[in-house]
Kinemage of the C-alpha trace (Angstrom):
@kinemage 1
@onewidth
@group {chain A} dominant
@subgroup {mainchain}
@vectorlist {calphas} color= white
{ca met a 1} P -154.961 25.638 -78.812
{ca pro a 2} L -153.606 22.190 -80.306
{ca leu a 3} L -154.992 18.984 -79.163
{ca phe a 4} L -151.368 17.715 -78.793
{ca gly a 5} L -149.446 19.535 -76.524
{ca ala a 6} L -147.855 19.057 -73.450
{ca tyr a 7} L -150.755 18.189 -71.650
{ca phe a 8} L -149.776 15.047 -70.237
{ca leu a 9} L -147.488 15.625 -67.388
{ca tyr a 10} L -149.202 14.096 -64.898
{ca asn a 11} L -148.414 14.719 -61.467
{ca tyr a 12} L -151.922 13.796 -60.201
{ca phe a 13} L -153.323 11.056 -59.317
{ca met a 14} L -156.261 9.999 -61.619
{ca ile a 15} L -158.746 9.065 -59.130
{ca ile a 16} L -161.794 10.001 -60.861
{ca glu a 17} L -160.832 8.275 -64.361
{ca asp a 18} L -158.971 5.083 -62.271
{ca lys a 19} L -162.508 4.701 -60.532
{ca ile a 20} L -164.689 4.896 -63.861
{ca phe a 21} L -162.715 2.847 -66.066
{ca lys a 22} L -161.376 0.317 -63.609
{ca lys a 23} L -161.567 -3.424 -64.709
{ca his a 24} L -162.642 -2.370 -68.297
{ca ser a 25} L -160.525 -2.459 -71.287
{ca ala a 26} L -161.230 -0.344 -75.025
{ca asp a 27} L -162.351 -1.444 -78.101
{ca phe a 28} L -160.216 0.957 -80.198
{ca asn a 29} L -162.336 0.487 -83.448
{ca lys a 30} L -165.367 1.965 -81.338
{ca leu a 31} L -162.786 5.234 -79.886
{ca lys a 32} L -162.235 5.988 -83.179
{ca arg a 33} L -166.045 5.637 -83.754
{ca tyr a 34} L -166.603 7.954 -81.421
{ca gly a 35} L -164.025 10.505 -82.194
{ca phe a 36} L -160.573 9.502 -80.729
{ca ile a 37} L -157.875 10.252 -82.438
{ca glu a 38} L -154.965 7.573 -82.753
{ca lys a 39} L -151.212 8.957 -82.463
{ca asn a 40} L -148.167 7.258 -81.420
{ca lys a 41} L -150.093 4.760 -80.487
{ca glu a 42} L -152.551 6.101 -77.669
{ca phe a 43} L -156.224 7.606 -78.376
{ca leu a 44} L -156.769 11.366 -77.538
{ca ile a 45} L -159.555 13.561 -77.817
{ca glu a 46} L -160.953 16.770 -76.489
{ca lys a 47} L -164.291 18.148 -75.418
{ca thr a 48} L -165.873 20.623 -73.912
{ca phe a 49} L -168.559 20.320 -71.671
{ca phe a 50} L -170.385 22.113 -68.953
{ca asn a 51} L -171.536 25.028 -71.478
{ca asp a 52} L -168.517 25.172 -73.062
{ca glu a 53} L -166.624 26.596 -69.862
{ca phe a 54} L -164.185 23.901 -69.809
{ca arg a 55} L -162.150 21.814 -71.938
{ca met a 56} L -161.481 17.834 -71.532
{ca val a 57} L -158.401 16.412 -72.653
{ca leu a 58} L -158.323 12.366 -72.600
{ca lys a 59} L -155.777 10.114 -73.415
{ca ile a 60} L -155.995 6.090 -73.437
{ca asp a 61} L -153.090 3.975 -74.253
{ca lys a 62} L -152.908 0.446 -75.675
{ca asn a 63} L -153.179 -1.233 -72.162
{ca ser a 64} L -156.608 0.746 -71.905
{ca lys a 65} L -155.184 3.276 -69.161
{ca val a 66} L -157.176 6.499 -69.093
{ca gln a 67} L -155.742 9.391 -68.301
{ca gly a 68} L -157.121 12.984 -68.211
{ca lys a 69} L -157.023 16.806 -67.644
{ca val a 70} L -159.811 19.156 -67.595
{ca phe a 71} L -158.966 22.855 -68.014
{ca asp a 72} L -160.451 26.372 -67.621
{ca val a 73} L -161.538 27.556 -71.196
{ca glu a 74} L -160.873 31.131 -69.823
{ca asn a 75} L -157.746 31.161 -69.089
{ca asn a 76} L -156.522 28.078 -70.102
{ca asp a 77} L -155.587 26.914 -67.355
{ca glu a 78} L -155.770 23.214 -65.357
{ca phe a 79} L -158.750 23.278 -63.613
{ca leu a 80} L -156.792 21.197 -60.108
{ca pro a 81} L -159.943 21.624 -57.795
{ca leu a 82} L -161.419 18.763 -60.040
{ca arg a 83} L -158.912 16.660 -58.320
{ca ile a 84} L -159.445 17.319 -54.653
{ca glu a 85} L -161.746 14.796 -52.821
{ca asn a 86} L -163.221 16.702 -49.624
{ca asn a 87} L -164.490 20.405 -49.165
{ca glu a 88} L -165.541 21.043 -52.628
{ca gly a 89} L -168.178 23.896 -53.459
{ca ala a 90} L -171.211 23.204 -55.383
{ca tyr a 91} L -169.663 24.746 -58.221
{ca val a 92} L -166.546 22.277 -58.085
{ca ala a 93} L -169.357 19.352 -57.957
{ca ala a 94} L -171.334 20.115 -60.329
{ca val a 95} L -168.489 20.545 -62.650
{ca lys a 96} L -166.830 16.767 -61.897
{ca glu a 97} L -170.217 15.296 -62.179
{ca glu a 98} L -170.530 16.465 -65.747
{ca tyr a 99} L -167.279 15.204 -66.168
{ca lys a 100} L -167.963 11.991 -64.799
{ca lys a 101} L -170.981 11.931 -67.042
{ca leu a 102} L -168.439 12.401 -70.203
{ca leu a 103} L -166.195 9.781 -69.039
{ca glu a 104} L -169.247 7.353 -68.424
{ca asp a 105} L -170.694 8.012 -71.961
{ca ile a 106} L -167.221 7.229 -73.424
{ca lys a 107} L -166.961 3.514 -71.018
{ca asp a 108} L -170.300 2.468 -71.754
{ca lys a 109} L -169.892 3.024 -75.509
{ca cys a 110} L -165.967 1.934 -76.066
{ca phe a 111} L -165.156 -0.241 -73.556
{ca ile a 112} L -165.661 -3.884 -72.677
{ca lys a 113} L -166.344 -4.842 -68.863
{ca arg a 114} L -163.412 -7.358 -67.514
{ca tyr a 115} L -163.373 -9.020 -64.360
{ca phe a 116} L -160.332 -8.601 -63.052
{ca ile a 117} L -157.765 -5.094 -63.306
{ca tyr a 118} L -154.854 -7.056 -65.052
{ca pro a 119} L -154.211 -9.354 -68.131
{ca gln a 120} L -153.131 -12.720 -67.044
{ca ser a 121} L -155.651 -12.538 -64.316
{ca asn a 122} L -158.694 -12.302 -66.741
{ca arg a 123} L -156.884 -15.136 -68.787
{ca ile a 124} L -156.718 -17.602 -66.622
{ca thr a 125} L -160.465 -16.581 -65.532
{ca asn a 126} L -161.559 -17.553 -68.731
{ca lys a 127} L -159.483 -20.463 -69.103
{ca ile a 128} L -161.040 -21.681 -65.297
{ca ile a 129} L -164.463 -21.015 -67.370
{ca glu a 130} L -164.053 -22.492 -69.917
{ca lys a 131} L -162.690 -25.664 -68.064
{ca tyr a 132} L -164.570 -25.669 -65.317
{ca asn a 133} L -167.680 -23.758 -66.041
{ca ser a 134} L -167.283 -21.521 -63.338
{ca met a 135} L -167.655 -17.873 -62.888
{ca pro a 136} L -166.023 -15.951 -60.608
{ca glu a 137} L -167.899 -14.849 -57.279
{ca phe a 138} L -168.046 -11.359 -55.653
{ca leu a 139} L -169.575 -12.160 -52.364
{ca trp a 140} L -168.673 -8.915 -50.351
{ca glu a 141} L -169.847 -5.506 -51.279
{ca lys a 142} L -166.636 -4.297 -49.510
{ca tyr a 143} L -164.249 -6.328 -51.224
{ca asp a 144} L -165.523 -6.186 -54.815
{ca asp a 145} L -161.946 -7.137 -56.382
{ca thr a 146} L -162.315 -10.678 -54.529
{ca gly a 147} L -163.343 -13.457 -56.847
{ca ile a 148} L -163.798 -16.744 -55.542
{ca phe a 149} L -164.342 -19.880 -57.984
{ca arg a 150} L -166.283 -22.684 -56.787
{ca asn a 151} L -166.418 -26.174 -57.289
{ca lys a 152} L -169.932 -26.412 -58.378
{ca asn a 153} L -170.218 -30.199 -57.137
{ca thr a 154} L -169.000 -29.603 -53.473
{ca gln a 155} L -169.818 -25.606 -53.376
{ca lys a 156} L -165.656 -25.655 -52.014
{ca trp a 157} L -163.735 -22.941 -53.104
{ca tyr a 158} L -160.074 -23.871 -55.513
{ca gly a 159} L -159.345 -20.482 -56.609
{ca ile a 160} L -159.185 -16.888 -55.248
{ca ile a 161} L -158.464 -13.711 -57.153
{ca met a 162} L -157.856 -10.788 -55.073
{ca asp a 163} L -156.021 -7.255 -55.533
{ca val a 164} L -153.549 -6.218 -52.422
{ca asp a 165} L -150.666 -4.513 -52.271
{ca arg a 166} L -147.138 -5.998 -53.186
{ca ser a 167} L -145.998 -5.271 -50.121
{ca lys a 168} L -148.153 -8.180 -48.553
{ca ile a 169} L -146.703 -10.545 -50.790
{ca gln a 170} L -143.295 -9.645 -51.240
{ca glu a 171} L -141.216 -7.898 -48.806
{ca asn a 172} L -140.126 -3.993 -49.222
{ca lys a 173} L -142.225 -4.130 -52.693
{ca lys a 174} L -145.379 -1.633 -53.019
{ca gly a 175} L -147.805 -1.367 -55.867
{ca leu a 176} L -151.020 -2.870 -56.586
{ca ile a 177} L -150.853 -6.636 -57.791
{ca glu a 178} L -153.436 -9.253 -57.833
{ca val a 179} L -152.722 -13.017 -56.818
{ca leu a 180} L -154.469 -15.997 -56.959
{ca asn a 181} L -154.752 -18.183 -54.084
{ca val a 182} L -155.143 -22.053 -54.685
{ca lys a 183} L -155.343 -24.997 -52.609
{ca leu a 184} L -152.655 -27.727 -52.770
{ca glu a 185} L -151.139 -30.757 -50.347
{ca pro a 186} L -149.069 -28.746 -47.848
{ca asn a 187} L -145.489 -30.983 -49.541
{ca lys a 188} L -146.464 -29.048 -52.921
{ca ile a 189} L -146.740 -25.879 -51.088
{ca glu a 190} L -143.754 -26.491 -49.091
{ca lys a 191} L -141.689 -27.647 -52.274
{ca leu a 192} L -143.121 -24.666 -54.695
{ca leu a 193} L -141.597 -21.943 -52.199
{ca gln a 194} L -138.521 -23.208 -52.389
{ca glu a 195} L -139.043 -21.865 -56.338
{ca asn a 196} L -138.962 -18.503 -57.502
{ca asn a 197} L -142.590 -16.867 -57.668
{ca phe a 198} L -144.705 -18.513 -55.249
{ca tyr a 199} L -145.279 -17.593 -51.856
{ca lys a 200} L -147.294 -18.373 -48.552
{ca ala a 201} L -150.981 -17.774 -48.902
{ca tyr a 202} L -152.259 -14.581 -48.259
{ca his a 203} L -155.036 -14.374 -46.106
{ca met a 204} L -155.875 -17.668 -46.109
{ca asn a 205} L -154.790 -21.105 -44.485
{ca lys a 206} L -150.850 -21.072 -45.180
{ca lys a 207} L -150.814 -24.838 -44.665
{ca tyr a 208} L -153.116 -25.621 -47.482
{ca trp a 209} L -152.660 -22.463 -49.978
{ca leu a 210} L -150.657 -20.966 -51.967
{ca ser a 211} L -150.291 -17.519 -53.819
{ca val a 212} L -148.971 -16.770 -57.193
{ca ile a 213} L -148.657 -13.325 -58.333
{ca leu a 214} L -150.978 -12.601 -61.898
{ca asp a 215} L -148.205 -10.535 -63.706
{ca asp a 216} L -147.118 -13.301 -65.887
{ca ser a 217} L -144.148 -14.113 -63.803
{ca val a 218} L -145.418 -17.904 -64.048
{ca glu a 219} L -147.111 -19.197 -67.077
{ca asp a 220} L -150.765 -20.053 -67.295
{ca asp a 221} L -150.203 -23.555 -68.234
{ca ile a 222} L -148.118 -24.155 -65.012
{ca ile a 223} L -151.281 -22.125 -63.090
{ca met a 224} L -153.349 -23.849 -64.641
{ca asn a 225} L -151.664 -27.182 -63.553
{ca leu a 226} L -152.230 -25.447 -60.154
{ca ile a 227} L -155.746 -24.976 -60.281
{ca asp a 228} L -156.721 -28.071 -61.640
{ca glu a 229} L -155.010 -29.893 -58.654
{ca ser a 230} L -156.687 -27.762 -56.495
{ca tyr a 231} L -159.680 -28.296 -58.170
{ca ile a 232} L -159.282 -31.924 -57.308
{ca leu a 233} L -158.787 -31.264 -53.807
{ca ser a 234} L -161.929 -29.281 -53.367
{ca asn a 235} L -163.726 -32.582 -54.132
{ca lys a 236} L -162.392 -33.409 -50.643
{ca gly a 237} L -162.221 -32.093 -47.126
{ca lys a 238} L -164.482 -29.258 -45.459
{ca arg a 239} L -166.554 -26.659 -47.005
{ca asn a 240} L -164.279 -23.990 -47.934
{ca gly a 241} L -161.327 -25.570 -46.922
{ca lys a 242} L -160.436 -22.838 -44.744
């Protein structure tokens, strides 16, 4: 069976892969050393596992998106029970566990940990770290995708990056996004809300906080200017400014 076939007609949610590789970026040189083959700007690998009863076919694109399928070697059918979250028997659970171990090995050897999911979120985070020496703090186990930036002088927040469904920010639109909340003067917020790409703060006091979607709709320099203003305000007022 050839490696590059019609395997990648993905009609299923890649739950396992998404969970394991979330907030990680591929090191493409390491992928090649691991055994991935580059073709059409994608990296692919095929491996058998579980006593060679199953075959994993994995694809990673240039954006580090990981997509995988598992096939029963004997009949060459995709092993769909692997995708069932509940009511799985011991055999399926064992196969899934071995598959996860394969994915974890690839993650550990070929991927780099990121703070957040999307490129602009990580760029902005790195700029904040460089300028203010503020590492994102992930304070809540239940909301481990929410990172806050704290003024070391006052312990007050001046930035929050979190993932939300786009519908929380933009009506009639859906899909996972990451937003930055910054604290600004009320008159500045009112002015920015008249422009495109600035929104009422999600999950914060809308009089004093503003949301920006980190999807490159607003340039990094503009966002950093807002963060600078928020940092200055974090030297004043009540703790956390909430």
